[in-house]
DSSP file (Angstrom, degrees, kcal/mol; ACC not computed):
  #  RESIDUE AA STRUCTURE BP1 BP2  ACC     N-H-->O    O-->H-N    N-H-->O    O-->H-N    TCO  KAPPA ALPHA  PHI   PSI    X-CA   Y-CA   Z-CA
    1    1 A M              0   0    0      0, 0.0    48,-2.2     0, 0.0     2,-0.4   0.000 360.0 360.0 360.0 130.2   78.5   97.2  127.3
    2    2 A E  E     -a   49   0A   0     46,-0.2     2,-0.5    48,-0.1    48,-0.2  -0.969 360.0-168.1-116.5 134.2   75.6   95.0  126.4
    3    3 A C  E     -a   50   0A   0     46,-3.0    48,-3.0    -2,-0.4     2,-0.4  -0.986   6.6-158.9-123.5 125.5   75.2   93.3  123.1
    4    4 A Y  E     -a   51   0A   0     -2,-0.5     2,-0.4    46,-0.2    46,-0.0  -0.876   4.3-152.1-106.4 135.1   72.0   91.6  122.1
    5    5 A Y  E     -a   52   0A   0     46,-2.4    48,-2.4    -2,-0.4     2,-0.1  -0.878  11.7-136.3-108.3 137.8   71.8   89.0  119.4
    6    6 A A    >   -     0   0    0     -2,-0.4     3,-1.5    46,-0.2     9,-0.1  -0.320  31.2-100.3 -81.7 168.6   68.6   88.3  117.3
    7    7 A K  T 3  S+     0   0    0      1,-0.3    -1,-0.1    -2,-0.1    -2,-0.0   0.662 110.0  81.7 -65.5 -17.6   67.1   85.0  116.5
    8    8 A R  T 3  S+     0   0    0      2,-0.0     2,-0.4     3,-0.0    -1,-0.3   0.686  77.0  82.4 -66.2 -13.4   68.7   85.2  113.1
    9    9 A Y  S <  S-     0   0    0     -3,-1.5     3,-0.1     1,-0.1     4,-0.0  -0.717  80.3-137.9 -85.6 140.0   72.0   84.0  114.5
   10   10 A E  S    S-     0   0    0     -2,-0.4     2,-0.3     1,-0.2    -1,-0.1   0.835  78.1  -4.4 -66.5 -31.4   72.1   80.2  115.0
   11   11 A S     >  -     0   0    0      1,-0.1     4,-1.4    -3,-0.0     3,-0.3  -0.980  67.1-106.2-157.3 164.9   73.8   80.5  118.3
   12   12 A E  H  > S+     0   0    0     -2,-0.3     4,-2.8     1,-0.2     5,-0.2   0.835 117.8  61.4 -62.4 -31.8   75.2   82.8  120.9
   13   13 A A  H  > S+     0   0    0      2,-0.2     4,-1.9     1,-0.2    -1,-0.2   0.886 101.5  51.9 -62.7 -41.5   78.7   81.6  119.8
   14   14 A D  H  > S+     0   0    0     -3,-0.3     4,-1.6     2,-0.2    -1,-0.2   0.914 114.0  41.9 -63.6 -42.6   78.2   82.9  116.3
   15   15 A Y  H  X S+     0   0    0     -4,-1.4     4,-2.3     2,-0.2     5,-0.2   0.905 111.5  55.2 -73.2 -42.1   77.2   86.3  117.5
   16   16 A T  H  X S+     0   0    0     -4,-2.8     4,-2.3     1,-0.2    -1,-0.2   0.864 106.0  53.4 -59.5 -35.2   80.0   86.4  120.2
   17   17 A E  H  X S+     0   0    0     -4,-1.9     4,-2.5     2,-0.2    -1,-0.2   0.921 108.9  48.8 -64.4 -45.6   82.5   85.6  117.4
   18   18 A Q  H  X S+     0   0    0     -4,-1.6     4,-2.2     2,-0.2    -2,-0.2   0.882 111.4  48.9 -65.3 -39.0   81.3   88.6  115.4
   19   19 A V  H  X S+     0   0    0     -4,-2.3     4,-2.7     2,-0.2     5,-0.2   0.914 111.7  51.2 -62.4 -43.2   81.5   90.9  118.4
   20   20 A D  H  X S+     0   0    0     -4,-2.3     4,-2.5    -5,-0.2    -2,-0.2   0.923 109.4  48.6 -56.1 -48.4   85.0   89.6  119.0
   21   21 A N  H  X S+     0   0    0     -4,-2.5     4,-2.6     2,-0.2    -1,-0.2   0.896 111.8  50.6 -63.2 -43.4   86.0   90.4  115.5
   22   22 A L  H  X S+     0   0    0     -4,-2.2     4,-2.3     2,-0.2    -2,-0.2   0.944 113.6  43.7 -60.4 -50.0   84.5   93.9  115.7
   23   23 A L  H  X S+     0   0    0     -4,-2.7     4,-2.5     2,-0.2    -2,-0.2   0.827 112.2  53.3 -66.5 -34.2   86.3   94.7  118.9
   24   24 A T  H  X S+     0   0    0     -4,-2.5     4,-2.0    -5,-0.2    -1,-0.2   0.929 110.0  47.5 -66.6 -45.6   89.6   93.2  117.7
   25   25 A N  H  X S+     0   0    0     -4,-2.6     4,-0.7     1,-0.2    -2,-0.2   0.924 113.3  48.5 -63.4 -40.2   89.4   95.3  114.5
   26   26 A Y  H >< S+     0   0    0     -4,-2.3     3,-1.1     1,-0.2     4,-0.5   0.921 109.6  52.4 -62.5 -43.0   88.7   98.4  116.6
   27   27 A G  H >< S+     0   0    0     -4,-2.5     3,-1.0     1,-0.3     8,-0.4   0.831 102.2  60.8 -59.3 -35.4   91.6   97.5  119.0
   28   28 A N  H 3< S+     0   0    0     -4,-2.0    -1,-0.3     1,-0.2    -2,-0.2   0.747  98.9  56.7 -67.1 -21.6   93.9   97.2  116.0
   29   29 A T  T << S+     0   0    0     -3,-1.1    -1,-0.2    -4,-0.7    -2,-0.2   0.655  90.1  91.7 -81.6 -14.7   93.2  100.9  115.2
   30   30 A L  S <  S-     0   0    0     -3,-1.0     5,-0.2    -4,-0.5     2,-0.1  -0.516  82.1-112.5 -85.3 147.9   94.4  102.1  118.7
   31   31 A E  S >  S-     0   0    0     -2,-0.2     3,-0.9     3,-0.1     4,-0.2  -0.441  77.5  -2.1 -74.0 149.6   98.0  103.1  119.2
   32   32 A G  T 3  S-     0   0    0      1,-0.2     3,-0.4    -2,-0.1    -2,-0.1  -0.251 117.8 -41.1  70.6-153.4  100.2  101.0  121.4
   33   33 A K  T >  S+     0   0    0      1,-0.2     3,-1.1     2,-0.1    -1,-0.2   0.281 103.0 107.0 -95.4   9.8   99.0   97.9  123.3
   34   34 A H  T <  S+     0   0    0     -3,-0.9    -1,-0.2     1,-0.3    -2,-0.1   0.815  81.2  46.4 -58.1 -31.9   95.7   99.4  124.3
   35   35 A G  T >  S+     0   0    0     -3,-0.4     3,-1.3    -8,-0.4    -1,-0.3   0.533  80.4 119.7 -92.3  -5.5   93.7   97.3  121.8
   36   36 A E  T <  S-     0   0    0     -3,-1.1     5,-0.1     1,-0.3    -3,-0.0  -0.411  94.2 -13.8 -65.0 125.5   95.3   94.0  122.5
   37   37 A N  T 3> S+     0   0    0     -2,-0.2     4,-2.4     1,-0.1    -1,-0.3   0.831  80.3 158.8  51.8  40.8   92.7   91.4  123.6
   38   38 A I  H <> S+     0   0    0     -3,-1.3     4,-2.4     1,-0.2     5,-0.2   0.885  71.0  54.3 -61.7 -41.1   90.1   94.1  124.3
   39   39 A F  H  > S+     0   0    0      1,-0.2     4,-2.0    -4,-0.2    -1,-0.2   0.949 110.9  44.1 -60.1 -51.5   87.3   91.5  124.0
   40   40 A N  H  > S+     0   0    0      1,-0.2     4,-2.6     2,-0.2    -1,-0.2   0.883 112.0  53.6 -63.6 -38.0   88.9   89.2  126.7
   41   41 A K  H  X S+     0   0    0     -4,-2.4     4,-1.9     1,-0.2    -1,-0.2   0.922 110.9  45.6 -60.8 -45.2   89.6   92.3  128.9
   42   42 A L  H  <>S+     0   0    0     -4,-2.4     5,-3.0     2,-0.2     6,-0.8   0.878 113.6  49.2 -66.6 -36.6   86.0   93.4  128.8
   43   43 A M  H ><5S+     0   0    0     -4,-2.0     3,-1.2     3,-0.2    -2,-0.2   0.924 112.5  47.7 -66.1 -46.4   84.7   89.8  129.5
   44   44 A L  H 3<5S+     0   0    0     -4,-2.6    -1,-0.2     1,-0.3    -2,-0.2   0.829 113.1  47.6 -67.0 -33.6   87.1   89.3  132.4
   45   45 A E  T 3<5S-     0   0    0     -4,-1.9    -1,-0.3    -5,-0.2    -2,-0.2   0.381 112.3-123.0 -87.0   3.5   86.1   92.7  133.9
   46   46 A Q  T < 5S+     0   0    0     -3,-1.2    -3,-0.2    -5,-0.1    -2,-0.1   0.838  77.1 125.0  51.2  39.6   82.4   91.8  133.4
   47   47 A R      < +     0   0    0     -5,-3.0     2,-0.4    -6,-0.2    -4,-0.2   0.384  61.4  60.2 -98.5  -2.8   82.0   95.0  131.3
   48   48 A L        -     0   0    0     -6,-0.8     2,-0.4    -5,-0.1   -46,-0.2  -0.995  61.7-177.5-131.7 130.2   80.7   93.1  128.3
   49   49 A K  E     -a    2   0A   0    -48,-2.2   -46,-3.0    -2,-0.4     2,-0.6  -0.990  14.9-155.7-128.5 135.5   77.6   91.0  128.2
   50   50 A I  E     +a    3   0A   0     -2,-0.4   -46,-0.2   -48,-0.2   -34,-0.1  -0.947  29.8 172.7-107.9 114.1   76.2   89.0  125.2
   51   51 A L  E     -a    4   0A   0    -48,-3.0   -46,-2.4    -2,-0.6     2,-0.2  -0.855  34.2-106.1-124.1 152.5   72.5   88.6  125.7
   52   52 A P  E      a    5   0A   0      0, 0.0   -46,-0.2     0, 0.0   -45,-0.0  -0.509 360.0 360.0 -74.8 147.7   69.6   87.2  123.7
   53   53 A Y              0   0    0    -48,-2.4   -47,-0.1    -2,-0.2   -49,-0.1   0.411 360.0 360.0 -87.0 360.0   67.1   89.7  122.2
């Protein structure tokens, strides 16, 4: 998954936090432990990239 952030964000960290919040909220809708730390799991597996637009 690639997420691109526009110049309207002050920094990559601001956008990364928003993506983390989005994935955390999504993970909370899943049954069981499948949604726990989904952001960290994707980052560690190099399946999530936060890139400038």
